[in-house]
C-alpha positions in Angstrom: 0.0 0.0 0.0 1.2 3.5 -0.8 1.1 5.1 2.7 1.8 8.5 1.2 -1.8 8.6 0.1 -3.2 8.0 3.6 -3.5 11.8 4.4 -5.4 12.3 1.1 -7.7 9.4 1.8 -8.4 10.8 5.3 -9.1 14.3 3.9 -11.4 12.8 1.3 -13.3 10.8 3.9 -13.7 13.8 6.1 -15.1 15.9 3.3 -17.5 13.1 2.4 -18.7 12.9 6.0 -19.3 16.6 6.1 -21.3 16.4 2.8 -23.3 13.5 4.2 -24.3 15.3 7.4 -25.1 18.5 5.5 -27.3 16.4 3.2 -29.2 15.0 6.3 -30.0 18.5 7.4 -31.0 19.5 3.8 -31.9 16.4 1.8 -31.8 16.8 -2.0 -31.8 14.2 -4.8 -28.9 16.0 -6.4 -26.8 15.8 -3.3 -27.4 12.1 -3.0 -26.0 11.7 -6.6 -23.0 13.9 -5.7 -22.3 11.7 -2.7 -22.7 8.5 -4.8 -20.2 9.8 -7.4 -17.7 10.9 -4.7 -17.9 7.5 -3.1 -16.7 6.0 -6.4 -13.9 8.5 -6.4 -13.0 7.5 -2.9 -13.0 3.9 -4.1 -10.7 4.9 -6.9 -8.4 6.6 -4.4 -8.3 3.3 -2.3 -7.5 1.3 -5.4 -4.8 3.8 -6.4 -3.3 3.4 -2.9 -2.8 -0.3 -3.6 -1.7 0.1 -7.2 1.9 -0.8 -8.1 3.0 -1.5 -11.7 4.2 -5.0 -11.0 2.6 -5.7 -7.6 0.2 -8.3 -6.4 -2.8 -6.1 -6.7 -1.8 -4.5 -10.0 -4.6 -5.8 -12.3 -7.5 -5.7 -9.8 -6.6 -2.2 -8.4 -6.2 -0.9 -12.0 -9.5 -2.2 -13.1 -11.3 -0.9 -10.0 -9.8 2.5 -10.4 -10.7 2.9 -14.1 -14.2 1.5 -13.7 -14.8 3.8 -10.6 -13.8 6.8 -12.7 -16.4 5.7 -15.3 -19.1 5.2 -12.7 -18.4 8.5 -11.0 -18.4 10.3 -14.3 -21.7 8.9 -15.4 -23.3 9.7 -12.0 -21.9 13.3 -12.0 -23.1 13.8 -15.6 -26.6 12.6 -14.7 -26.7 14.9 -11.7 -25.7 17.8 -13.9 -27.8 17.0 -16.9 -31.1 15.8 -15.5 -32.4 19.4 -15.0 -31.6 20.2 -18.6 -32.9 17.1 -20.5 -35.8 14.7 -20.2 -34.9 12.6 -17.2 -35.8 9.0 -18.1 -34.5 8.9 -21.7 -31.3 10.8 -20.6 -30.7 8.2 -17.9 -31.1 5.3 -20.3 -28.8 7.1 -22.8 -26.0 7.5 -20.2 -26.1 4.0 -18.9 -26.4 2.4 -22.4 -23.5 4.4 -23.8 -21.3 3.7 -20.7 -21.4 -0.1 -21.4 -18.9 0.0 -24.3 -16.6 2.3 -22.4 -16.8 0.0 -19.4 -15.7 -2.9 -21.7 -12.8 -0.8 -23.1 -11.5 0.3 -19.6 -11.8 -3.2 -18.2 -9.9 -4.6 -21.2 -7.2 -2.0 -20.7 -7.1 -2.7 -17.0 -6.5 -6.4 -17.7 -3.4 -5.4 -19.7 -4.9 -6.8 -22.9 -3.0 -5.2 -25.8 -4.8 -6.7 -28.9 -6.3 -4.2 -31.3 -9.1 -6.5 -32.4 -10.7 -6.7 -28.9 -10.5 -2.9 -28.6 -12.0 -2.5 -32.1 -15.0 -4.7 -31.1 -15.9 -2.6 -28.1 -15.1 0.7 -29.7 -17.3 -0.3 -32.7 -20.2 -1.0 -30.3 -19.6 2.4 -28.7 -19.7 4.0 -32.1 -23.0 2.3 -33.1 -24.7 3.0 -29.8 -23.5 6.6 -29.7 -24.8 7.1 -33.2 -28.3 5.5 -32.8 -29.2 5.9 -29.2 -29.9 9.7 -29.3 -32.6 9.2 -31.9 -34.1 6.0 -30.4 -34.1 6.9 -26.7 -34.2 10.7 -26.7 -37.2 11.5 -29.0 -38.0 14.6 -26.9 -34.6 16.1 -27.6 -34.5 18.7 -30.4 -33.1 17.2 -33.6 -30.3 19.7 -33.8 -29.1 18.8 -30.3 -29.2 15.1 -31.2 -27.0 15.7 -34.2 -24.4 17.5 -32.0 -24.3 14.6 -29.6 -24.0 12.1 -32.5 -21.1 14.2 -34.0 -19.3 14.2 -30.7 -19.7 10.5 -30.2 -18.3 9.8 -33.7 -15.3 12.0 -33.1 -14.5 10.4 -29.7 -15.0 6.8 -30.8 -13.3 7.3 -34.2 -10.2 8.7 -32.4 -10.2 5.9 -30.0 -10.3 3.4 -32.9 -7.2 5.1 -34.5 -5.4 5.1 -31.2 -6.0 1.3 -30.7 -5.0 0.6 -34.3 -1.7 2.3 -33.7 -1.0 0.5 -30.4 -1.8 3.6 -28.3 -4.1 1.7 -25.9 -3.8 4.1 -23.0 -5.1 7.0 -25.3 -7.9 4.7 -26.6 -9.1 4.2 -23.0 -8.5 7.7 -21.6 -9.9 9.8 -24.5 -13.5 8.7 -23.8 -13.0 9.5 -20.1 -11.7 13.0 -21.1 -14.9 13.5 -23.2 -17.1 12.3 -20.3 -15.6 14.6 -17.7 -15.4 17.6 -20.1 -19.1 17.1 -20.9 -19.8 17.0 -17.1 -18.0 20.3 -16.6 -20.1 21.9 -19.4 -23.4 20.6 -17.9 -22.5 21.8 -14.4 -21.7 25.2 -15.9 -25.2 25.2 -17.5 -27.2 23.8 -14.6 -25.7 25.3 -11.4 -26.7 28.8 -10.3 -24.8 31.8 -11.7 -22.6 33.9 -9.5 -21.8 30.8 -7.3 -18.3 30.3 -6.0 -19.1 26.6 -5.6 -20.0 26.4 -9.2 -16.6 27.9 -10.2 -14.8 25.3 -8.1 -16.9 22.4 -9.5 -16.5 23.4 -13.2 -12.8 24.1 -12.7 -12.3 20.8 -11.0 -14.0 18.8 -13.8 -12.2 20.7 -16.4 -8.8 19.9 -14.8 -10.0 16.3 -14.4 -10.8 16.1 -18.2 -7.4 17.6 -19.1 -5.6 15.1 -16.7 -7.2 12.2 -18.7 -6.3 13.9 -22.0 -2.7 14.5 -21.1 -2.1 11.3 -19.2 -0.1 9.5 -21.9 1.9 12.7 -22.7 2.9 13.1 -19.1 3.7 9.4 -18.6 6.2 9.6 -21.5 8.0 12.6 -19.8 9.2 11.5 -16.4 10.2 15.1 -15.5 6.5 16.0 -15.2 5.3 12.9 -13.3 5.7 14.4 -9.8 3.8 17.6 -10.8 1.1 15.5 -12.5 0.7 13.3 -9.4 -0.1 16.4 -7.3 -2.6 17.7 -9.9 -4.1 14.2 -10.2 -5.5 14.5 -6.6 -6.2 18.2 -6.6 -9.4 18.2 -8.7 -11.0 15.6 -6.4 -10.8 18.0 -3.5 -11.7 21.0 -5.7 -14.9 19.3 -6.8 -15.8 18.1 -3.3 -15.3 21.5 -1.8 -17.2 23.1 -4.6 -20.2 20.9 -3.9 -20.0 21.8 -0.2 -20.0 25.5 -1.2 -23.0 25.0 -3.5 -25.0 23.4 -0.6 -24.0 26.1 1.8 -24.9 28.8 -0.8 -28.2 27.2 -1.4 -28.9 27.0 2.4 -28.1 30.7 2.7 -30.4 31.6 -0.2 -33.2 29.4 1.3 -32.8 31.1 4.7 -33.0 34.5 3.0 -36.1 33.5 1.1 -37.8 32.1 4.2 -37.0 35.3 6.1 -39.3 37.2 3.6 -41.9 34.6 2.7 -44.6 32.6 4.4 -43.6 29.0 4.8 -47.0 27.5 4.1 -48.1 29.5 1.0 -44.8 30.9 -0.3 -46.4 34.3 -0.4 -44.5 37.4 0.9 -44.7 37.8 4.7 -45.3 40.9 6.8 -41.7 41.9 6.6 -41.5 41.8 2.8 -45.0 43.4 2.5 -43.9 46.4 4.6 -40.9 46.9 2.4 -42.9 46.7 -0.8 -45.6 49.0 0.5 -43.1 51.7 1.2 -41.5 51.3 -2.3 -45.0 51.3 -3.9 -46.0 54.5 -2.3 -42.8 56.2 -3.3 -43.3 55.0 -6.8 -46.8 56.3 -6.9 -45.7 59.7 -5.7 -42.9 59.8 -8.3 -45.0 58.7 -11.2 -48.3 60.4 -10.2 -50.2 57.1 -10.1 -52.4 55.4 -7.5 -51.7 52.5 -5.2 -54.5 50.5 -3.6 -54.2 48.5 -0.4 -56.7 45.7 0.2 -57.0 43.9 3.5 -58.6 40.4 3.3 -59.9 38.3 6.2 -61.5 34.9 5.4 -65.0 34.2 6.7 -65.8 30.7 8.0 -62.2 29.5 8.0 -62.2 28.8 11.7 -65.1 26.4 11.1 -63.0 24.5 8.5 -60.2 24.1 11.0 -62.6 22.9 13.8 -64.5 20.4 11.6 -61.8 19.1 9.2 -58.6 19.7 11.2 -55.7 22.1 10.8 -54.0 20.0 8.0 -57.1 20.5 5.9 -57.1 24.2 6.8 -53.5 24.5 5.6 -54.4 22.9 2.3 -57.3 25.3 1.9 -55.0 28.3 2.6 -52.6 27.0 -0.1 -55.4 26.6 -2.7 -56.9 30.0 -1.8 -53.4 31.6 -2.2 -53.1 30.0 -5.7 -56.6 31.3 -6.7 -55.8 34.8 -5.4 -52.5 35.0 -7.2 -54.2 33.9 -10.5 -56.8 36.7 -10.1 -54.3 39.6 -9.6 -52.0 41.3 -12.0 -48.3 40.4 -12.3 -47.1 43.7 -10.7 -49.5 43.3 -7.7 -48.2 41.9 -4.4 -50.2 39.4 -2.5 -48.9 38.8 1.0 -50.1 36.6 4.0 -49.9 38.5 7.3 -50.7 35.4 9.3 -53.6 33.1 10.1 -56.3 33.7 7.5 -55.4 37.4 6.8 -54.1 38.4 3.4 -53.2 41.8 2.0 -52.8 43.1 -1.6 -50.8 46.0 -2.9 -52.0 47.1 -6.3 -49.6 49.5 -8.0 -49.6 51.7 -11.1 -53.3 52.4 -11.0 -54.4 55.2 -13.3 -55.6 58.5 -11.8 -58.2 59.1 -14.6 -60.4 56.2 -13.4 -62.6 56.8 -10.3 -61.2 55.4 -7.1 -64.5 53.7 -6.3 -64.4 51.9 -9.6 -60.9 50.6 -9.0 -61.9 49.4 -5.5 -65.0 47.6 -6.8 -63.0 46.0 -9.6 -60.4 44.5 -7.2 -63.1 43.4 -4.7 -64.9 41.6 -7.5 -61.7 39.8 -8.6 -60.9 38.7 -5.1 -64.5 37.6 -4.3 -64.6 35.6 -7.6 -61.3 33.9 -6.7 -62.7 33.0 -3.2 -65.9 31.5 -4.7 -63.9 28.8 -6.4 -64.5 25.6 -4.4 -61.5 23.7 -3.0 -61.5 19.9 -3.5 -59.8 18.1 -0.6 -60.2 14.4 0.2 -63.5 14.2 -1.7 -64.9 17.2 0.1 -65.8 20.5 -1.6 -65.0 23.4 0.7 -65.7 27.1 0.1 -65.0 30.3 2.0 -65.8 34.0 1.6 -63.9 37.0 2.6 -64.3 40.5 4.1 -62.3 43.1 2.1 -61.3 46.6 3.1 -59.8 48.9 0.5 -57.8 52.1 0.9 -56.3 54.1 -2.0 -53.3 56.3 -2.1 -53.4 59.3 -2.5 -57.2 59.6 -2.6 -57.8 58.4 1.0 -54.6 59.6 2.6 -50.9 60.3 2.0 -49.8 58.7 5.2 -48.7 55.0 5.0 -49.8 54.2 8.6 -53.2 55.7 8.1 -53.6 54.0 4.8 -53.1 50.6 6.5 -55.4 51.6 9.3 -58.2 52.6 6.9 -58.0 49.4 5.0 -58.1 47.4 8.2 -61.0 49.4 9.6 -63.1 49.0 6.4 -62.4 45.3 6.3 -63.6 44.8 9.9 -66.6 47.0 9.1 -67.6 44.7 6.3 -67.0 41.6 8.5 -69.3 43.1 11.1 -72.0 43.7 8.5 -71.6 40.1 7.3 -72.1 38.7 10.8 -75.2 40.9 11.3 -76.8 39.6 8.1 -75.9 36.0 9.0 
């Protein structure tokens, strides 16, 4: 065993453990794939620790290392590409096209140096790479499929030429270069922009691809072997750290989102509402337009909670939020203040139209949205609402008074509703 690699193995295991525990606190299907791919990379590192050119574990450790690289590359590519392509045909495409490369790498790992065997597996890869995009991925655009077919032809044709000229290492490592370069491209396309973790991941996979591409060139130049050995392990840690950074960045973004949004409905909460109301009134003053503030309190919602339970009540709130959002304009803000209280900020309203007409129009929209029945567990549930409207600048120029007027008018309508009931 190469004990010089023990610190690297320990560091890799530590990073994997951190990634796993972060995943437990914030589970994601993508993170599970990342961990699976990194476990194969850890397996490669173990095999590399036992690898010696003429040692007892030469063949087995070489085969495990090469096949682990392939498995990790396919998993990473699937994790990066599944948000960009149709999931099921893409998964079938990746695994189907990995089989010929698995055969090539295993053959090379067994120290087989016969062109004919390589040609058989490379030919299978060429056929599958040419036909599978059209057979499996019918939902891909035709232009995209042709690009993939062209890339497959270039890679497998080059591998065929390398095998024909006795350059078996190049025949095995060139497809790995293509796999990891493609993975770098897809992570660049799928991960959030302005992410430091994304930079680390894309850079790591790019270096990894170049390591496979230049492996034969470095092997034939002993003066570069020590430097190459250091780079060989660097990208593993770069990718792992990048994935940790992406998870932490996602967590920070989620925390920021939840700080300004209601957890149940996803609507802006009181904190974000207050910020938007201030900006809306400043905008109305600057552009000489109107802003309407509508307070909404549901009628009969407490009865739903008492009869059907709070879980059903939560589902009703989610459905009502969806109906209300659909009834309002895109620039309008719908917020949930808590419980069954909602509020609407309607901006850029014309000054030419009577304020009463604007208020009636919004009340009609909201009332129509509330009248839509909610189907839950076979039951049809309906609620109504009491709505209070205050308009800036017609009713007042003061933000606090505007909110107070809308609130008072809403409670006045609720009292009238209770009296009639």
